HTML snippet that shows the backbone in 3Dmol.js (N, CA, C, O; Angstrom):
<script src="https://3Dmol.org/build/3Dmol-min.js"></script>
<div id="view" style="width:600px;height:400px;position:relative"></div>
<script>
const pdb = `
ATOM      1  N   MET A   1      -2.937 -12.907 163.531  1.00  0.00           N
ATOM      2  CA  MET A   1      -2.943 -11.443 163.548  1.00  0.00           C
ATOM      3  C   MET A   1      -2.556 -10.998 162.136  1.00  0.00           C
ATOM      4  O   MET A   1      -1.546 -11.438 161.586  1.00  0.00           O
ATOM      5  N   PRO A   2      -3.351 -10.147 161.583  1.00  0.00           N
ATOM      6  CA  PRO A   2      -3.008  -9.657 160.238  1.00  0.00           C
ATOM      7  C   PRO A   2      -1.703  -8.842 160.164  1.00  0.00           C
ATOM      8  O   PRO A   2      -1.360  -8.159 161.129  1.00  0.00           O
ATOM      9  N   ASN A   3      -0.998  -8.899 159.079  1.00  0.00           N
ATOM     10  CA  ASN A   3       0.240  -8.131 158.920  1.00  0.00           C
ATOM     11  C   ASN A   3      -0.081  -7.108 157.824  1.00  0.00           C
ATOM     12  O   ASN A   3       0.203  -7.318 156.645  1.00  0.00           O
ATOM     13  N   THR A   4      -0.661  -6.035 158.242  1.00  0.00           N
ATOM     14  CA  THR A   4      -1.130  -5.041 157.161  1.00  0.00           C
ATOM     15  C   THR A   4       0.078  -4.527 156.317  1.00  0.00           C
ATOM     16  O   THR A   4      -0.094  -4.435 155.101  1.00  0.00           O
ATOM     17  N   PRO A   5       1.240  -4.197 156.832  1.00  0.00           N
ATOM     18  CA  PRO A   5       2.286  -3.776 155.907  1.00  0.00           C
ATOM     19  C   PRO A   5       2.647  -4.789 154.856  1.00  0.00           C
ATOM     20  O   PRO A   5       2.858  -4.449 153.692  1.00  0.00           O
ATOM     21  N   ALA A   6       2.715  -6.013 155.260  1.00  0.00           N
ATOM     22  CA  ALA A   6       3.004  -7.137 154.261  1.00  0.00           C
ATOM     23  C   ALA A   6       1.836  -7.256 153.337  1.00  0.00           C
ATOM     24  O   ALA A   6       2.045  -7.529 152.155  1.00  0.00           O
ATOM     25  N   ALA A   7       0.657  -7.079 153.771  1.00  0.00           N
ATOM     26  CA  ALA A   7      -0.465  -7.211 152.907  1.00  0.00           C
ATOM     27  C   ALA A   7      -0.437  -6.155 151.760  1.00  0.00           C
ATOM     28  O   ALA A   7      -0.934  -6.424 150.666  1.00  0.00           O
ATOM     29  N   ILE A   8       0.088  -5.077 151.989  1.00  0.00           N
ATOM     30  CA  ILE A   8       0.178  -3.996 151.014  1.00  0.00           C
ATOM     31  C   ILE A   8       1.625  -3.808 150.381  1.00  0.00           C
ATOM     32  O   ILE A   8       1.917  -2.812 149.718  1.00  0.00           O
ATOM     33  N   GLY A   9       2.456  -4.794 150.630  1.00  0.00           N
ATOM     34  CA  GLY A   9       3.758  -4.768 150.061  1.00  0.00           C
ATOM     35  C   GLY A   9       4.764  -3.863 150.697  1.00  0.00           C
ATOM     36  O   GLY A   9       5.753  -3.518 150.050  1.00  0.00           O
ATOM     37  N   LYS A  10       4.579  -3.468 151.889  1.00  0.00           N
ATOM     38  CA  LYS A  10       5.406  -2.483 152.637  1.00  0.00           C
ATOM     39  C   LYS A  10       6.034  -3.122 153.852  1.00  0.00           C
ATOM     40  O   LYS A  10       6.470  -2.412 154.758  1.00  0.00           O
ATOM     41  N   GLY A  11       6.095  -4.460 153.902  1.00  0.00           N
ATOM     42  CA  GLY A  11       6.658  -5.122 155.086  1.00  0.00           C
ATOM     43  C   GLY A  11       8.148  -5.143 155.061  1.00  0.00           C
ATOM     44  O   GLY A  11       8.729  -4.714 154.064  1.00  0.00           O
ATOM     45  N   MET A  12       8.812  -5.610 156.082  1.00  0.00           N
ATOM     46  CA  MET A  12      10.168  -5.856 156.184  1.00  0.00           C
ATOM     47  C   MET A  12      10.446  -7.296 156.616  1.00  0.00           C
ATOM     48  O   MET A  12       9.983  -7.747 157.664  1.00  0.00           O
ATOM     49  N   LEU A  13      11.200  -7.994 155.798  1.00  0.00           N
ATOM     50  CA  LEU A  13      11.454  -9.413 156.062  1.00  0.00           C
ATOM     51  C   LEU A  13      12.954  -9.679 156.164  1.00  0.00           C
ATOM     52  O   LEU A  13      13.719  -9.158 155.352  1.00  0.00           O
ATOM     53  N   ALA A  14      13.369 -10.427 157.079  1.00  0.00           N
ATOM     54  CA  ALA A  14      14.779 -10.831 157.258  1.00  0.00           C
ATOM     55  C   ALA A  14      14.968 -12.289 156.773  1.00  0.00           C
ATOM     56  O   ALA A  14      14.152 -13.165 157.059  1.00  0.00           O
ATOM     57  N   LEU A  15      16.036 -12.509 156.055  1.00  0.00           N
ATOM     58  CA  LEU A  15      16.352 -13.836 155.557  1.00  0.00           C
ATOM     59  C   LEU A  15      17.695 -14.228 156.086  1.00  0.00           C
ATOM     60  O   LEU A  15      18.675 -13.520 155.855  1.00  0.00           O
ATOM     61  N   CYS A  16      17.783 -15.375 156.817  1.00  0.00           N
ATOM     62  CA  CYS A  16      18.972 -15.876 157.332  1.00  0.00           C
ATOM     63  C   CYS A  16      19.211 -17.379 156.889  1.00  0.00           C
ATOM     64  O   CYS A  16      18.318 -18.199 157.106  1.00  0.00           O
ATOM     65  N   ALA A  17      20.303 -17.733 156.321  1.00  0.00           N
ATOM     66  CA  ALA A  17      20.486 -19.061 155.813  1.00  0.00           C
ATOM     67  C   ALA A  17      21.849 -19.614 156.294  1.00  0.00           C
ATOM     68  O   ALA A  17      22.782 -18.874 156.605  1.00  0.00           O
ATOM     69  N   GLU A  18      21.901 -20.965 156.333  1.00  0.00           N
ATOM     70  CA  GLU A  18      23.162 -21.537 156.696  1.00  0.00           C
ATOM     71  C   GLU A  18      24.266 -21.269 155.662  1.00  0.00           C
ATOM     72  O   GLU A  18      23.967 -21.113 154.478  1.00  0.00           O
ATOM     73  N   ALA A  19      25.516 -21.212 156.083  1.00  0.00           N
ATOM     74  CA  ALA A  19      26.653 -21.030 155.219  1.00  0.00           C
ATOM     75  C   ALA A  19      26.612 -22.156 154.243  1.00  0.00           C
ATOM     76  O   ALA A  19      26.347 -23.296 154.624  1.00  0.00           O
ATOM     77  N   GLY A  20      26.875 -21.861 152.942  1.00  0.00           N
ATOM     78  CA  GLY A  20      26.867 -22.821 151.931  1.00  0.00           C
ATOM     79  C   GLY A  20      25.574 -23.009 151.245  1.00  0.00           C
ATOM     80  O   GLY A  20      25.462 -23.833 150.338  1.00  0.00           O
ATOM     81  N   THR A  21      24.538 -22.232 151.671  1.00  0.00           N
ATOM     82  CA  THR A  21      23.241 -22.389 150.949  1.00  0.00           C
ATOM     83  C   THR A  21      23.430 -21.770 149.569  1.00  0.00           C
ATOM     84  O   THR A  21      24.025 -20.711 149.366  1.00  0.00           O
ATOM     85  N   ALA A  22      22.852 -22.555 148.620  1.00  0.00           N
ATOM     86  CA  ALA A  22      23.078 -22.153 147.187  1.00  0.00           C
ATOM     87  C   ALA A  22      22.463 -20.741 146.940  1.00  0.00           C
ATOM     88  O   ALA A  22      21.386 -20.439 147.454  1.00  0.00           O
ATOM     89  N   GLU A  23      23.111 -19.942 146.204  1.00  0.00           N
ATOM     90  CA  GLU A  23      22.671 -18.595 145.867  1.00  0.00           C
ATOM     91  C   GLU A  23      21.334 -18.709 145.018  1.00  0.00           C
ATOM     92  O   GLU A  23      20.469 -17.841 145.138  1.00  0.00           O
ATOM     93  N   GLU A  24      21.183 -19.715 144.216  1.00  0.00           N
ATOM     94  CA  GLU A  24      19.955 -19.921 143.447  1.00  0.00           C
ATOM     95  C   GLU A  24      18.730 -20.099 144.395  1.00  0.00           C
ATOM     96  O   GLU A  24      17.643 -19.569 144.168  1.00  0.00           O
ATOM     97  N   TYR A  25      18.987 -20.873 145.456  1.00  0.00           N
ATOM     98  CA  TYR A  25      17.970 -21.076 146.450  1.00  0.00           C
ATOM     99  C   TYR A  25      17.546 -19.810 147.204  1.00  0.00           C
ATOM    100  O   TYR A  25      16.363 -19.511 147.371  1.00  0.00           O
ATOM    101  N   LEU A  26      18.595 -19.076 147.656  1.00  0.00           N
ATOM    102  CA  LEU A  26      18.329 -17.778 148.320  1.00  0.00           C
ATOM    103  C   LEU A  26      17.589 -16.762 147.394  1.00  0.00           C
ATOM    104  O   LEU A  26      16.656 -16.096 147.841  1.00  0.00           O
ATOM    105  N   ALA A  27      17.992 -16.653 146.157  1.00  0.00           N
ATOM    106  CA  ALA A  27      17.315 -15.827 145.263  1.00  0.00           C
ATOM    107  C   ALA A  27      15.919 -16.238 145.093  1.00  0.00           C
ATOM    108  O   ALA A  27      15.060 -15.360 145.013  1.00  0.00           O
ATOM    109  N   GLY A  28      15.586 -17.525 145.028  1.00  0.00           N
ATOM    110  CA  GLY A  28      14.199 -18.003 144.903  1.00  0.00           C
ATOM    111  C   GLY A  28      13.389 -17.707 146.108  1.00  0.00           C
ATOM    112  O   GLY A  28      12.199 -17.409 146.000  1.00  0.00           O
ATOM    113  N   VAL A  29      14.007 -17.781 147.284  1.00  0.00           N
ATOM    114  CA  VAL A  29      13.280 -17.404 148.517  1.00  0.00           C
ATOM    115  C   VAL A  29      12.986 -15.928 148.564  1.00  0.00           C
ATOM    116  O   VAL A  29      11.902 -15.507 148.967  1.00  0.00           O
ATOM    117  N   GLU A  30      14.000 -15.112 148.132  1.00  0.00           N
ATOM    118  CA  GLU A  30      13.730 -13.668 148.055  1.00  0.00           C
ATOM    119  C   GLU A  30      12.656 -13.318 147.063  1.00  0.00           C
ATOM    120  O   GLU A  30      11.851 -12.421 147.310  1.00  0.00           O
ATOM    121  N   ASP A  31      12.629 -14.020 145.927  1.00  0.00           N
ATOM    122  CA  ASP A  31      11.500 -13.727 144.941  1.00  0.00           C
ATOM    123  C   ASP A  31      10.209 -14.073 145.539  1.00  0.00           C
ATOM    124  O   ASP A  31       9.214 -13.382 145.318  1.00  0.00           O
ATOM    125  N   LEU A  32      10.178 -15.187 146.341  1.00  0.00           N
ATOM    126  CA  LEU A  32       8.913 -15.560 146.904  1.00  0.00           C
ATOM    127  C   LEU A  32       8.351 -14.539 147.991  1.00  0.00           C
ATOM    128  O   LEU A  32       7.155 -14.284 148.132  1.00  0.00           O
ATOM    129  N   LEU A  33       9.340 -14.021 148.699  1.00  0.00           N
ATOM    130  CA  LEU A  33       8.936 -13.081 149.810  1.00  0.00           C
ATOM    131  C   LEU A  33       8.780 -11.599 149.342  1.00  0.00           C
ATOM    132  O   LEU A  33       8.107 -10.806 150.002  1.00  0.00           O
ATOM    133  N   ALA A  34       9.381 -11.263 148.255  1.00  0.00           N
ATOM    134  CA  ALA A  34       9.337  -9.885 147.779  1.00  0.00           C
ATOM    135  C   ALA A  34       8.052  -9.183 147.689  1.00  0.00           C
ATOM    136  O   ALA A  34       7.975  -7.991 147.989  1.00  0.00           O
ATOM    137  N   PRO A  35       6.968  -9.908 147.262  1.00  0.00           N
ATOM    138  CA  PRO A  35       5.647  -9.196 147.129  1.00  0.00           C
ATOM    139  C   PRO A  35       5.154  -8.679 148.561  1.00  0.00           C
ATOM    140  O   PRO A  35       4.250  -7.845 148.615  1.00  0.00           O
ATOM    141  N   ALA A  36       5.726  -9.158 149.667  1.00  0.00           N
ATOM    142  CA  ALA A  36       5.325  -8.699 150.941  1.00  0.00           C
ATOM    143  C   ALA A  36       6.078  -7.484 151.319  1.00  0.00           C
ATOM    144  O   ALA A  36       5.636  -6.804 152.245  1.00  0.00           O
ATOM    145  N   GLY A  37       7.175  -7.125 150.705  1.00  0.00           N
ATOM    146  CA  GLY A  37       7.884  -5.990 151.074  1.00  0.00           C
ATOM    147  C   GLY A  37       9.385  -6.127 150.853  1.00  0.00           C
ATOM    148  O   GLY A  37       9.800  -6.898 149.988  1.00  0.00           O
ATOM    149  N   ARG A  38      10.196  -5.419 151.590  1.00  0.00           N
ATOM    150  CA  ARG A  38      11.694  -5.423 151.540  1.00  0.00           C
ATOM    151  C   ARG A  38      12.200  -6.713 152.132  1.00  0.00           C
ATOM    152  O   ARG A  38      11.723  -7.121 153.191  1.00  0.00           O
ATOM    153  N   VAL A  39      13.194  -7.406 151.464  1.00  0.00           N
ATOM    154  CA  VAL A  39      13.758  -8.562 152.009  1.00  0.00           C
ATOM    155  C   VAL A  39      15.218  -8.261 152.254  1.00  0.00           C
ATOM    156  O   VAL A  39      15.895  -7.813 151.329  1.00  0.00           O
ATOM    157  N   GLU A  40      15.711  -8.468 153.373  1.00  0.00           N
ATOM    158  CA  GLU A  40      17.103  -8.157 153.779  1.00  0.00           C
ATOM    159  C   GLU A  40      17.758  -9.431 154.262  1.00  0.00           C
ATOM    160  O   GLU A  40      17.261 -10.100 155.168  1.00  0.00           O
ATOM    161  N   ARG A  41      18.949  -9.776 153.607  1.00  0.00           N
ATOM    162  CA  ARG A  41      19.681 -10.919 154.098  1.00  0.00           C
ATOM    163  C   ARG A  41      20.487 -10.493 155.331  1.00  0.00           C
ATOM    164  O   ARG A  41      21.123  -9.439 155.331  1.00  0.00           O
ATOM    165  N   ILE A  42      20.452 -11.356 156.425  1.00  0.00           N
ATOM    166  CA  ILE A  42      21.179 -11.036 157.653  1.00  0.00           C
ATOM    167  C   ILE A  42      21.999 -12.249 158.006  1.00  0.00           C
ATOM    168  O   ILE A  42      21.688 -13.371 157.607  1.00  0.00           O
ATOM    169  N   ALA A  43      23.054 -12.007 158.763  1.00  0.00           N
ATOM    170  CA  ALA A  43      23.895 -13.070 159.262  1.00  0.00           C
ATOM    171  C   ALA A  43      23.235 -13.631 160.554  1.00  0.00           C
ATOM    172  O   ALA A  43      22.448 -12.952 161.214  1.00  0.00           O
ATOM    173  N   GLU A  44      23.597 -14.926 160.890  1.00  0.00           N
ATOM    174  CA  GLU A  44      23.156 -15.520 162.122  1.00  0.00           C
ATOM    175  C   GLU A  44      23.592 -14.641 163.279  1.00  0.00           C
ATOM    176  O   GLU A  44      24.733 -14.177 163.297  1.00  0.00           O
ATOM    177  N   GLY A  45      22.787 -14.418 164.168  1.00  0.00           N
ATOM    178  CA  GLY A  45      23.168 -13.670 165.404  1.00  0.00           C
ATOM    179  C   GLY A  45      22.721 -12.168 165.325  1.00  0.00           C
ATOM    180  O   GLY A  45      22.830 -11.422 166.298  1.00  0.00           O
ATOM    181  N   GLN A  46      22.236 -11.782 164.177  1.00  0.00           N
ATOM    182  CA  GLN A  46      21.848 -10.352 164.107  1.00  0.00           C
ATOM    183  C   GLN A  46      20.440 -10.209 164.592  1.00  0.00           C
ATOM    184  O   GLN A  46      19.907  -9.100 164.622  1.00  0.00           O
TER     185      GLN A  46
END
`;
const viewer = $3Dmol.createViewer("view");
viewer.addModel(pdb, "pdb");
viewer.setStyle({}, {cartoon: {color: "spectrum"}});
viewer.zoomTo();
viewer.render();
</script>
């Protein structure tokens, strides 16, 4: 199924990582996802 908001850079993405994940890795993932829209880091269980 197409994700039109992501296709035009207006999507909303959640990023959840294990404790201790390197900041450099998280920043790289955010950079990878950013063209699809807003990226929000969330805690496990949210």
